[in-house]
TITOR-163977 format. One record per atom (N, C-alpha, C): z negated, y negated, x negated. Coordinates in steps of 0.2 Angstrom, whole numbers, plus 5000, padded with zeros to 4 digits. Layout:
ZYX...
***
This chain:
511950764767512550734763513050704768513150734774513550704779513250634782512650634782512350574785512450514780512450534773512450484768513150454768513650494769514350474769514550434775514050424780514350394786514550314785514250284780514350214779515050204775515250254771515850244767516450274770516350314776516850354779517250314784517650354788517950314794517450284799517750244803517250214808516950264812516350254815515950304818516250314825516750284828516950294835517250354835517550394830517850454831517350504833516750494832516250554834516150544842516150484845515950474852516450454856517050444853517650424857517750344855518350324857518550254855518050204858518050144856517650094859517850074865517450044869517650024876518149974876518649974880519249934880518949864883518949814879518749754882519149724887519849734887520249704892520149724899519749784900519549804906519049754909518549724906518049684908518049614905518549604901518549534898518349544891518449494887518349484880517549484879517249504873516549494872516349424872515749414874515549344875514849344877514449284877513849284879513749284887513149304890513149304897513049244900512949184897512949124900512249124904512349104911511749094915511749144920511949204919511949254924511249284926510749264921510149294923509849264929510049204931509749164937509849204943510349244944510449284950510049344951509649364946509249424946509549484943509149534942509449594939510049624942510049624948510649654952511349624950511349554948511949524947512149524939511649544935511849534928512449574926512449644928513049684926513649654929513649624935514249604938514549534934514049494933514249434929514349434922514149494919514349504912515049524911515349544917516049554917516449494919517049494917517549434919517849454925517949404930518249414936518949414936519249464933519949474932520349474938520149524942520549544948520549484953519949454955519949404960520349344957520249324950520649264948521349284948521549344946522349354946522649354953522249374958522449374965522549304968521949264966521949194968522549154965522649164958523149124955523849144958523949204959524649224962524649194969524149194973524149164979524349084979524049054974524148984973524848964971525149004966525848994964526349014970526149064973526649084979526549034985525949014986525848964992526148894990526148874984526348814982527148814983527448874981528148874982528348864990527948894994528148885001527948815003527448785001527248715002527848665000528148684994528748644991529248644996529448694999529948705004529848665011529148675013528948635019528948565018528848535012528748465011529348435007529848475007530448455003530748385005530848335000531048265002530448225002529848245004529248205004528848204998528848254994528548264988528948284982528748284976529148304970529148374970529748404968529848474968529448504962529248564962528948594957529348604951529048594945529448604939528948644934529148654928528748694923528048664922528048594922527348564921526948574927527148574933526748594939526548664939526948704937526748774937526248784931526248754926525748754921525048734923525148674927524448654930524148704935524648734939524348784944524048844940524448864935524148924932523548904928523448844925522848824922522248824926522348794932521848784937521648854940522048904940521848974942521549014936521849004930521549044925520849024923520748954924520048924922519548964926519648994932519149024936518849084932519249114927518949164924518249154921518049084919517449064916516949044921517049054928516649014933515949044933515849104931515149124931514749114924515149104919514849084913514749014911515248974913515248904912515448864919515048864924515148844930515348764930514948724926515048654926515748634923515948664918516548654914517148674919517048734922517648754927517648714933517148694936517148644941517548584940517348544934517748484933518448504930518548554927519148574924519648584930519448624935519948624941520048564944519548524945519648454948520148414944520048414937520548374933521248404934521348464934522048494935522348474941521948484947522148464953522348384954521948344951522048274951522748264947522848294941523448284938524048304942523948364946524448394950524648344955524148314959524248264964524548204962524248184956524548114953525248124951525548184949526248184948526648194954526348194960526748194966526948264968526648314966526848384968526548394975526848444978526648454985525948474986525648454992525048484994525048554996524548594994524548664995523948694994523948764992523348804991523048784984523248734980522948724974522248704975522048674981521348654982520848714983521148774984520748834984520348844977520748824971520448834965519748794964519848734967519248684967518648714971518848744977518348774981518048824978518348874975518048934972517648914966517848864962517548844956516848814958516848764963516248734966515748784969516048834973515648884976515248924970515648944965515248974959514748934956514848864956514348824953513748814957513848814964513248804968512848874968513248934968512848994968512449004962512748974956512448984950511848934949511748894953511148854953511348784951512048764950512248704947512548664954512048644958512248614964512448544963512148504959512348434958513048434954513148484950513748484947514348494952514248534957514748554962514848494966514348454968514348394972514748344968514548334962514948284958515648294957515848364956516548384955516948364962516648384968516948374974517048304975516448264974516548194975517048154970517148184964517648154960518348174962518448234965519048254968519248204974518748194978518848154984519048074982518548054977518647984975519347974972519548024967520248014964520748024969520748064974521248064979521247994983520747974985520747904988521047854984520847854978521147804973521947814972522147874972522847884971523247864978522947884983523247884990523247814993522847764990522747704993522847644988522847654982522847604977523447614972523447674969523947694964524647724966524647734973525247764975525847724974525847664973526447614972526747634965526347654961526647674954526647744952526447784957526447854956527047884959527347944957527847974961527548014967528048024972528748004972528847934974529447914972529647844973529647834981529447774983529447754990528847784994528347814991527847854995527447794998527347805005526947755009526247755008525947805005525247815004525047865010524347875010524047915015523647875020523547895026523047865031522347885030521947845032521247855032521047915036521447935041521247995045521348055040521848055036521948115031521348115026521048055024520448055020519848085024519848075030519248095034519348175034519948195035520048275035519848305029520048265023519948295017519148295015518848245018518048235017517748295021518048305027517748365031517848425027518448435024518548505021518048505015517948455011517448455006516748475008516548445014515848455016515848535018516348555021516348625023516248675017516648655012516548695005515848695003515548635003514848625001514348665006514448665012514048705017514048775016514648805015514748875014514448895008514548855002514248864996513448864996513148825000512448815000512148875004512548895010512348955014512349015009512849025005512849085001512349084996512149024993511649014988510949034991510849004997510249025001510149095002510649125005510649205006510549235000510849214994510749254988510049244985509749184986509049174984508549214989508749224995508349265000508349334998508949364996508949434994508649444987508649394983508249404977507549404978507249364983506549364984506349424987506749454992506649514995506649574990507049574985507049624980506449614976506249554974505649544970505049574974505049554981504449574985504449654985504949684986504949754986504749784980504949754974504749784968503949774967503749714969503049704968502649754973502849764979502549814983502549884980503149904977503149964974502649974968502549914964502049914959501349924962501249884967500649884970500449954973500949984976500750054978500650104972501050094967500950134961500250124958500050064958499350044955498850074960498850064966498350094971498350174970498950204969498950274968498650294962498750254957498350274950497650264951497450214954496650204955496450264959496750284965496550334969496450404965496950414961496950474957496350474951496350414948495750404943495050414947494950394953494350404956494250474958494750504960494650584962494550624956494850614950494750644944494050634941493850564942493250554939492650584943492750584950492250604954492150684953492750714953492750784952492450804945492650784940492450804933491750774931491650714933490950694931490350734934490450744941489950784944489950854941490450894940490450964938490250964931490550914927490350924919489650904918489350864923488650844922488250914923488350944929488051004930488151054925488751064922488851114917488451094911488451024909488051004903487351024904487051014910486351034911486251104910486651144914486551214914486651244907487151214903487251234896486551224892486251164893485651154889485151204891485051214898484551264900484751334897485351354897485551424894485351424887485551374883485351374876484551384875484251344879483451344878483151404879483451444884483151504887483451564884483951564880484351614878483951674875483451654871483051704867482451724871482151674875481451684878481551714885482051694888482151714895482951734896483151784894483951804894484151804902483751824906483951824913484051754916483651714915483751644917484351614913484451624907485051604904485651634907485651694909486251724912486351684919485851664923485951624929486251554927486051524922486351464920487051474918487251524914487951534913488351554919488051584924488451604930488551534934488051494934488151424937488751384933488751384927489251354923489951384925490051454925490651484927490851454934490451454939490551434946490851364946490451324943490651254943491251234940491351264934492051254930492651284935492551334938493051364942493151314948492651284951492751244957493051174954492851154948493151094946493851104944494051164941494751174940495151174947494851204952495251204958495351134961494851094961494951024963495450984959495350994953495850954948496550984950496651054951497351074952497551044959497151044964497351014970497650944969497250904965497450834964498150834960498250874955498850884951499450904956499250954960499850974965500050914969499650874971499850814975500250774971500150764965500550724960501250754960501250824959501950854958502350854964502050854970502450854976502150804980502350734979502150684983502250694991501750684995501850695002501750765005501650815000501550885002500850885005500750935010500050945012499650975007499050955006498550995002498451065004498351104999498151175000497451185003497051145002496351155004496151085007495751085012495551025016495150985011495150915012494750875007494050875009493650875004492850885005492650825009492050835013491750785017491050805018490650765022489950775023489750845025490150885028489950945030489850995024490050965018489851005011489250975008488850935012488250905009487750955007487651005011487151065009487351095002488051105001488251134995488151084989488251014990488150964985487350964983486950974988486250974987486051034983486351094984486251154981486451154973487051114972487251104966486851064962486551014965486050964962485451004960485251054964484651094963484751134957485351164956485551204950485551164944485651094944485551054938484851034937484351054941483651034940483450974944483850954949483750894953483550914961482950904963482750914970482950864974483350874979483650824984483350834991483150784994482850785001483350745005483650775010484050735015483750725021483850655023483550635030484150605034484150635040484750605045485250655045485650655050486250705051486850665051487350685047487950655046488450655052488750605054489150605060489850635059490250645064490850665063491350605061491650605056492050555053492750565052493150515052493850525051493950555044494450585042494550615035494450565029494750505030494650455024493950435023493550415029492850395028492450455026492650515029492250575027492250585019492850585017492950595009492650545005492650475007492350425004491550435004491350455010490550465010490350515005490750575005490550625001490550614994491150574992491150554985490650504983490450464987489950414985489250454984489050494989488450534988488550574981489050604980489150654974489050614968489350554968489350514962488650484961488250464966487650444966487150494963487150554966486750614963486950624956487550624954487750634947487450584943487450524945487150474941486350484940486050514945485350524945485250584939485650634940485650684935485750664928486150614927486350594920485950544917485750494922485450434919484650424921484450464925483750454927483250514925482650494923482150534921481850574927481950554933481650584939482050644940481650694943481950754945481950764952481850704956481850704963482350654965482650664971483050614974483050614981483150564985483150564992483750534995484050564999484650545003484550535010484650465012484550455019485250435023485350455028485950445032485750415039486050355040485850315046486550295049486550285056487150255059486850195063487250145062487050075065487650045068487750065074488350045078488950085075489450045073490050075070490050075062489450075060489350075052488950135050489050165045488750225042488350195036487650205035487250185030487050245026487250245019487050305015486650275009486050305009485550275004485350334999485350324993485150374988484550334983483950364983483450334979483150394974483050364968482650404964482050364961481550394958480950364956481050344948481550364945481650344938481150374933481050354927481350294924482050314922482450254920483150264918483150284911483650334909483650354902484450344900484550344894485250344891485450264890485950264886486150194884486450154889486850194894487250164899486850164906486250174906485850184912485850114915485950114922485950044925486550034929487050084929487650074933488250034930488350034924488849994921489450034920489450094921490050134920490550134925491050184925491650184930491450214936490850254936490650284942490450234948490050184947489950134952490550094954491050084949491650044950492050084955492050154954492450194959492150194966491450194966491150194973491250134976491250074972491450014976492150004978492650034974493350034976493350084983493050134983493150174989492850144995492250114994491950075000492350015002492649974997493049924998493749945002493949995001494550025004494450035011493850045013493650055020493349995024493349935020493049875022492249875022491949925017491249925017491049895010490349905009490049875003489649934999489449914993489049954989488549914986487849924986487349894983487049944978486949924972486649974967486249934962485649954961485149924956484449944956484049924952483349944952482949924958482549964960482049944965481449914963481149864967480549824964480049874962479949924965479349974964479550024959480150014955480350064950480850114953481250144949481750194951482450154952482850184955483550154956483750174963484150124966484450134973485150124974485550164977486250154979486250154987486550094989486550084997487350074998487650115002488250115004488350105012488750055014488850035021489550045022489750095026490450105028490550095035491050055037491250055044491650115046491650145052491950205053492050205061492550245063492650265070492450335071492050345076491850415078492450455079492450525077493050565077493250575084492850575089493050585096493450525098493350465095493750405097494450395093494550445089495150435085495750455089
***
């Protein structure tokens, strides 16, 4: 009932406090073109620059008062209209992030009216500099150049052509040296603005590159975890599946053999849980040292024994060399996945593993005599993809496919550095 009366009762702000006071950050309005500066600038540009605008406007008003006393007799004294122009030029800067083009030309118009009325030269030019700086940084470079060019052309026109009809009376006009100084000042404004824009774009590119690198590292970590979980679970579950079939088939006729199969299932499930727990512990504490060493080719006899318990006789030729941890883990996982595929997808109950060293490369070859069984026989699953990713991470290759004389072959070539050279 309380929820239903929400629409007809008092406004909902009494539950969570009063609404945000808009005068702290400016009245509500659209964000304009703040998106161009990147995510880091959106919050800043969504707020109105009250403080900087107020300080600059106060400085312009005060500085123009000092300029009036310094130029007394040569220029027209400040009156209410002059102060309105100064105030308008300063307050217009509130919209410099949202409407940079309008602000740039608006401040130029106010300054030209100010100068055309004969008021003293002074800090009023800062309003144009700040407005054009904002336009350049916001990506409106041509607008800023056009506004500065309009200011310079208007000043030249008033100082060399219209000065006879403009106040103050008897004004002799300006020299071309003053125009050169003014042009130099405008060029300096453009140069500083362009430098700030370039630096801002460089920071935006660096932020985007860091974000891409972080996403790339996250993707690589996800792939690594997926490979580890697949290799651990696929092999263990394949052995468990075979042993469960054996146990069911022999449960009545040979209870002792069925007991052996169940014991194998228990051992494999315990081992799989341990390895999965190790992977998950790494996820929970990134960078923490693993509780158990990563498997390597020193566990090849254990792998052969596990395959034998699943009904696959494995013959090993060659001695595995001492490998760095990364290459050692990759070689073990590749052999593990290849033998798992034989158990799952081959009608043969025999497999041959050959280990050769060729210079700085390790060659691992796994052969079975087939025939292939199952709908996904032939290596189109994620197992071969994982093997290829592991080999590619070390700069190696994987070749897998049917042999001309029947059966299936997996050949892995992995570059490595001998452990004594590390």
